[in-house]
TORPA-4810 file (N, C-alpha, C, O; in nm, 3 decimals):
<nodes>
NODE_1_6.055_8.835_5.355_6.232_8.825_5.368_6.245_8.678_5.359_6.150_8.607_5.392_M
NODE_2_6.357_8.626_5.315_6.379_8.506_5.360_6.527_8.505_5.444_6.625_8.576_5.422_D
NODE_3_6.511_8.409_5.538_6.626_8.386_5.661_6.710_8.361_5.609_6.810_8.412_5.661_C
NODE_4_6.739_8.275_5.480_6.846_8.256_5.426_6.899_8.125_5.478_7.021_8.108_5.475_G
NODE_5_6.813_8.022_5.528_6.821_7.867_5.550_6.795_7.783_5.427_6.854_7.677_5.409_T
NODE_6_6.674_7.847_5.313_6.650_7.794_5.217_6.736_7.782_5.107_6.813_7.877_5.088_C
NODE_7_6.742_7.665_5.015_6.824_7.659_4.925_6.840_7.740_4.810_6.941_7.768_4.746_E
NODE_8_6.640_7.796_4.785_6.636_7.915_4.697_6.719_8.052_4.740_6.755_8.138_4.659_S
NODE_9_6.739_8.054_4.857_6.774_8.194_4.931_6.908_8.225_4.838_6.996_8.148_4.799_A
NODE_10_6.892_8.350_4.818_7.028_8.398_4.752_7.087_8.500_4.876_7.028_8.577_4.951_S
NODE_11_7.260_8.458_4.860_7.333_8.548_4.949_7.275_8.678_4.983_7.191_8.718_4.903_P
NODE_12_7.296_8.737_5.064_7.265_8.870_5.087_7.411_8.950_5.098_7.509_8.923_5.168_V
NODE_13_7.392_9.046_5.017_7.526_9.122_5.002_7.528_9.272_5.065_7.450_9.362_5.031_V
NODE_14_7.621_9.281_5.154_7.586_9.408_5.215_7.730_9.465_5.199_7.834_9.409_5.233_V
NODE_15_7.709_9.644_5.112_7.797_9.673_5.068_7.832_9.782_5.137_7.747_9.866_5.166_Q
NODE_16_7.979_9.799_5.178_7.983_9.923_5.268_8.026_10.016_5.189_8.075_9.991_5.080_T
NODE_17_8.010_10.143_5.240_8.015_10.258_5.147_8.164_10.309_5.135_8.223_10.271_5.236_P
NODE_18_8.219_10.357_5.080_8.373_10.417_5.060_8.374_10.539_5.155_8.316_10.643_5.126_E
NODE_19_8.427_10.524_5.242_8.491_10.609_5.326_8.554_10.736_5.206_8.629_10.706_5.113_V
NODE_20_8.505_10.874_5.235_8.524_10.982_5.172_8.586_11.056_5.263_8.538_11.058_5.376_V
NODE_21_8.710_11.138_5.234_8.713_11.245_5.325_8.666_11.382_5.317_8.701_11.459_5.228_N
NODE_22_8.581_11.412_5.417_8.489_11.524_5.414_8.566_11.664_5.409_8.678_11.688_5.453_V
NODE_23_8.503_11.726_5.363_8.522_11.866_5.358_8.387_11.931_5.324_8.318_11.920_5.222_D
NODE_24_8.364_12.015_5.457_8.239_12.105_5.475_8.288_12.256_5.515_8.401_12.293_5.546_L
NODE_25_8.170_12.329_5.507_8.188_12.489_5.520_8.101_12.518_5.659_8.016_12.433_5.683_T
NODE_26_8.110_12.599_5.728_8.019_12.657_5.827_8.021_12.807_5.773_8.119_12.875_5.740_I
NODE_27_7.860_12.846_5.775_7.808_12.963_5.744_7.849_13.072_5.828_7.919_13.024_5.916_T
NODE_28_7.838_13.195_5.843_7.878_13.275_5.935_7.772_13.255_6.038_7.808_13.222_6.151_E
NODE_29_7.642_13.273_6.010_7.540_13.289_6.082_7.554_13.116_6.202_7.533_13.113_6.323_N
NODE_30_7.586_13.019_6.128_7.601_12.906_6.195_7.718_12.893_6.298_7.711_12.834_6.406_A
NODE_31_7.840_12.967_6.238_7.923_13.001_6.307_7.908_13.094_6.502_7.958_13.079_6.614_H
NODE_32_7.822_13.170_6.445_7.777_13.244_6.576_7.693_13.157_6.655_7.674_13.168_6.776_S
NODE_33_7.653_13.084_6.591_7.497_12.995_6.673_7.589_12.892_6.754_7.559_12.868_6.871_M
NODE_34_7.709_12.826_6.689_7.829_12.749_6.769_7.887_12.830_6.857_7.906_12.777_6.967_L
NODE_35_7.913_12.913_6.848_8.010_13.019_6.901_7.899_13.023_7.050_7.966_12.998_7.151_D
NODE_36_7.781_13.044_7.076_7.696_13.098_7.140_7.664_12.974_7.234_7.658_12.983_7.357_Q
NODE_37_7.644_12.850_7.158_7.640_12.678_7.222_7.801_12.641_7.309_7.817_12.607_7.426_A
NODE_38_7.888_12.659_7.216_8.006_12.630_7.276_8.096_12.699_7.412_8.147_12.645_7.510_F
NODE_39_8.092_12.819_7.375_8.106_12.938_7.467_8.262_12.923_7.456_8.302_12.902_7.341_G
NODE_40_8.369_12.932_7.569_8.501_12.921_7.545_8.530_12.778_7.561_8.645_12.733_7.562_E
NODE_41_8.388_12.684_7.576_8.537_12.552_7.592_8.521_12.505_7.443_8.413_12.465_7.400_D
NODE_42_8.624_12.511_7.374_8.617_12.427_7.259_8.704_12.292_7.259_8.769_12.258_7.160_R
NODE_43_8.699_12.216_7.385_8.698_12.092_7.406_8.633_11.998_7.338_8.677_11.892_7.293_S
NODE_44_8.480_12.061_7.328_8.352_12.024_7.308_8.342_11.977_7.161_8.385_12.069_7.091_M
NODE_45_8.306_11.883_7.091_8.302_11.906_6.915_8.105_11.887_6.878_8.013_11.849_6.951_A
NODE_46_8.105_11.916_6.784_7.983_11.916_6.698_7.990_11.778_6.595_8.055_11.766_6.492_L
NODE_47_7.913_11.694_6.652_7.916_11.553_6.548_7.791_11.581_6.487_7.681_11.608_6.536_L
NODE_48_7.842_11.565_6.331_7.745_11.551_6.216_7.717_11.416_6.182_7.797_11.328_6.150_V
NODE_49_7.606_11.411_6.190_7.557_11.251_6.154_7.430_11.214_6.060_7.372_11.315_6.021_G
NODE_50_7.379_11.105_6.018_7.308_11.105_5.909_7.249_10.988_6.008_7.328_10.907_6.057_V
NODE_51_7.123_10.982_6.035_7.006_10.880_6.053_6.928_10.822_5.934_6.897_10.892_5.837_L
NODE_52_6.901_10.703_5.943_6.766_10.655_5.852_6.654_10.713_5.917_6.637_10.738_6.037_S
NODE_53_6.574_10.733_5.812_6.443_10.779_5.837_6.391_10.883_5.776_6.415_10.889_5.655_G
NODE_54_6.297_11.004_5.842_6.254_11.112_5.827_6.184_11.065_5.642_6.196_10.960_5.580_G
NODE_55_6.121_11.184_5.609_6.027_11.134_5.494_6.107_11.147_5.371_6.042_11.140_5.267_C
NODE_56_6.225_11.162_5.362_6.302_11.148_5.225_6.386_11.044_5.237_6.458_11.014_5.142_S
NODE_57_6.391_10.955_5.387_6.523_10.838_5.373_6.611_10.843_5.451_6.651_10.733_5.490_G
NODE_58_6.682_10.973_5.510_6.767_10.968_5.606_6.742_11.145_5.674_6.695_11.242_5.615_Y
NODE_59_6.787_11.138_5.797_6.769_11.266_5.854_6.902_11.308_5.898_6.973_11.215_5.936_M
NODE_60_6.952_11.421_5.902_7.065_11.469_5.963_7.031_11.459_6.148_6.933_11.466_6.222_Y
NODE_61_7.216_11.432_6.160_7.183_11.456_6.363_7.279_11.528_6.403_7.388_11.471_6.398_D
NODE_62_7.280_11.637_6.444_7.357_11.728_6.522_7.355_11.678_6.676_7.257_11.648_6.745_L
NODE_63_7.463_11.677_6.702_7.514_11.654_6.848_7.610_11.761_6.918_7.700_11.795_6.842_Q
NODE_64_7.613_11.812_7.024_7.734_11.826_7.094_7.798_11.757_7.188_7.758_11.755_7.304_I
NODE_65_7.919_11.683_7.141_7.953_11.564_7.215_8.105_11.604_7.293_8.182_11.687_7.244_V
NODE_66_8.125_11.552_7.383_8.300_11.542_7.426_8.407_11.442_7.331_8.516_11.477_7.286_E
NODE_67_8.350_11.328_7.318_8.403_11.224_7.246_8.292_11.097_7.206_8.199_11.062_7.280_D
NODE_68_8.318_11.049_7.100_8.235_10.925_7.102_8.317_10.806_7.058_8.437_10.809_7.033_T
NODE_69_8.226_10.686_7.050_8.273_10.586_7.023_8.312_10.532_6.842_8.380_10.445_6.787_E
NODE_70_8.226_10.638_6.804_8.168_10.606_6.674_8.330_10.634_6.562_8.422_10.711_6.590_I
NODE_71_8.323_10.574_6.478_8.416_10.564_6.368_8.478_10.664_6.309_8.531_10.637_6.201_D
NODE_72_8.491_10.833_6.369_8.454_10.932_6.279_8.596_11.013_6.231_8.706_10.976_6.272_C
NODE_73_8.582_11.113_6.150_8.677_11.199_6.095_8.682_11.293_6.172_8.574_11.327_6.221_Q
NODE_74_8.803_11.368_6.212_8.793_11.485_6.302_8.845_11.609_6.216_8.956_11.602_6.164_E
NODE_75_8.760_11.729_6.198_8.770_11.831_6.148_8.800_11.974_6.173_8.697_12.039_6.187_L
NODE_76_8.908_12.041_6.183_8.875_12.173_6.280_8.822_12.253_6.196_8.880_12.236_6.089_S
NODE_77_8.732_12.343_6.184_8.666_12.451_6.093_8.646_12.549_6.180_8.559_12.520_6.263_I
NODE_78_8.711_12.693_6.195_8.677_12.818_6.227_8.675_12.785_6.378_8.588_12.833_6.451_S
NODE_79_8.780_12.694_6.431_8.805_12.679_6.594_8.720_12.608_6.624_8.692_12.608_6.744_G
NODE_80_8.652_12.528_6.546_8.515_12.409_6.611_8.593_12.266_6.601_8.663_12.250_6.501_F
NODE_81_8.588_12.157_6.699_8.583_12.041_6.635_8.459_11.978_6.554_8.354_12.030_6.590_R
NODE_82_8.449_11.915_6.489_8.365_11.839_6.363_8.406_11.733_6.352_8.521_11.705_6.318_I
NODE_83_8.311_11.649_6.381_8.324_11.517_6.395_8.248_11.434_6.305_8.130_11.418_6.337_L
NODE_84_8.291_11.375_6.191_8.167_11.301_6.067_8.194_11.168_6.064_8.290_11.122_6.001_V
NODE_85_8.096_11.084_6.143_8.098_10.951_6.056_8.185_10.902_5.967_8.199_10.973_5.867_P
NODE_86_8.257_10.792_5.971_8.328_10.808_5.836_8.216_10.688_5.784_8.243_10.641_5.674_N
NODE_87_8.096_10.635_5.850_7.998_10.540_5.766_7.903_10.632_5.631_7.857_10.610_5.519_S
NODE_88_7.912_10.728_5.719_7.839_10.877_5.596_7.899_10.961_5.544_7.853_11.061_5.489_S
NODE_89_8.028_10.926_5.557_8.093_11.061_5.493_8.070_11.069_5.356_8.102_11.171_5.297_S
NODE_90_8.007_10.955_5.285_7.989_10.969_5.144_7.862_11.080_5.137_7.861_11.170_5.053_H
NODE_91_7.760_11.061_5.232_7.649_11.146_5.207_7.671_11.297_5.270_7.593_11.388_5.242_L
NODE_92_7.778_11.315_5.354_7.801_11.432_5.390_7.939_11.520_5.340_7.971_11.622_5.401_L
NODE_93_8.004_11.479_5.245_8.116_11.569_5.203_8.022_11.659_5.130_7.913_11.626_5.082_N
NODE_94_8.089_11.797_5.128_8.053_11.904_5.084_7.958_11.999_5.138_7.941_12.116_5.106_G
NODE_95_7.887_11.915_5.243_7.792_11.987_5.330_7.831_12.117_5.345_7.952_12.142_5.345_I
NODE_96_7.724_12.234_5.360_7.710_12.347_5.431_7.654_12.348_5.546_7.544_12.294_5.543_E
NODE_97_7.697_12.401_5.683_7.591_12.409_5.778_7.550_12.560_5.801_7.612_12.661_5.835_I
NODE_98_7.447_12.539_5.775_7.386_12.697_5.789_7.262_12.722_5.906_7.207_12.616_5.936_D
NODE_99_7.218_12.822_5.965_7.165_12.843_6.087_7.045_12.960_6.024_7.060_13.052_5.944_Y
NODE_100_6.987_12.937_6.060_6.871_12.993_5.997_6.750_13.077_6.098_6.686_12.988_6.154_E
NODE_101_6.716_13.166_6.126_6.620_13.259_6.205_6.520_13.245_6.146_6.513_13.274_6.027_D
NODE_102_6.381_13.181_6.237_6.261_13.159_6.145_6.172_13.236_6.265_6.212_13.260_6.379_R
NODE_103_6.058_13.263_6.217_5.957_13.336_6.312_5.890_13.256_6.397_5.820_13.298_6.489_L
NODE_104_5.912_13.116_6.364_5.876_13.044_6.468_5.974_12.953_6.526_5.953_12.837_6.563_M
NODE_105_6.110_13.032_6.529_6.234_12.940_6.561_6.353_12.914_6.458_6.358_12.908_6.335_G
NODE_106_6.422_12.904_6.532_6.531_12.878_6.441_6.624_12.756_6.415_6.566_12.662_6.470_G
NODE_107_6.696_12.727_6.380_6.759_12.598_6.367_6.848_12.569_6.264_6.836_12.632_6.158_G
NODE_108_6.970_12.452_6.282_7.042_12.481_6.163_6.992_12.375_6.069_6.919_12.277_6.083_F
NODE_109_7.058_12.433_5.966_7.026_12.375_5.804_7.131_12.331_5.741_7.237_12.393_5.752_K
NODE_110_7.123_12.229_5.671_7.224_12.164_5.605_7.207_12.190_5.443_7.093_12.180_5.398_I
NODE_111_7.286_12.214_5.379_7.275_12.255_5.246_7.407_12.141_5.206_7.527_12.128_5.232_N
NODE_112_7.296_12.066_5.121_7.352_11.905_5.082_7.384_11.921_4.873_7.305_11.918_4.779_N
NODE_113_7.517_11.936_4.879_7.514_11.895_4.728_7.478_11.747_4.678_7.471_11.747_4.555_P
NODE_114_7.457_11.640_4.725_7.437_11.508_4.739_7.309_11.443_4.733_7.278_11.328_4.701_N
NODE_115_7.254_11.521_4.763_7.103_11.507_4.816_7.028_11.504_4.663_7.038_11.600_4.587_A
NODE_116_6.965_11.404_4.634_6.906_11.391_4.539_6.753_11.428_4.536_6.695_11.430_4.427_Q
NODE_117_6.685_11.457_4.650_6.581_11.500_4.698_6.631_11.559_4.846_6.734_11.533_4.907_S
NODE_118_6.511_11.653_4.885_6.491_11.681_5.007_6.366_11.696_5.039_6.289_11.706_4.943_S
NODE_119_6.306_11.701_5.178_6.179_11.722_5.216_6.131_11.872_5.239_6.222_11.955_5.245_C
NODE_120_6.046_11.903_5.248_6.013_12.092_5.289_6.062_12.158_5.377_6.104_12.274_5.371_G
NODE_121_6.060_12.043_5.517_6.134_12.099_5.629_6.267_12.123_5.614_6.328_12.195_5.694_C
NODE_122_6.309_12.081_5.537_6.480_12.054_5.509_6.585_11.983_5.626_6.705_12.011_5.634_G
NODE_123_6.513_11.884_5.717_6.558_11.816_5.800_6.580_11.628_5.746_6.631_11.539_5.815_E
NODE_124_6.532_11.617_5.630_6.572_11.528_5.574_6.594_11.502_5.417_6.544_11.567_5.325_S
NODE_125_6.680_11.390_5.409_6.695_11.411_5.249_6.719_11.284_5.176_6.710_11.198_5.264_F
NODE_126_6.750_11.209_5.034_6.751_11.104_5.002_6.884_11.108_4.894_6.919_11.006_4.836_A
</nodes>
């Protein structure tokens, strides 16, 4: 990688993705699990984000938070506050948040129509 001080170095172009107004859905199974996690306190929010990494390039990041410093869109879905960072809105628009009960433990699963590929565990995508 070139540090940019040489004459032969071309400038680094940083592209900021377009912010998309996110539309997402929550399945009945996910709603039940969120209901258990939040209880009666609906002041908390589910932060649905994306991290670099995983076996396919990106990993989903779900957190229950009071608030965040991240620039987010706030959605109200089925009585829950859902926060989606604007920086990853283009990757998360149209997702469905599901919850699967499995023999070796359950977990949230994201069904993402934007993913070109995903790994076998369903926790990362490209």
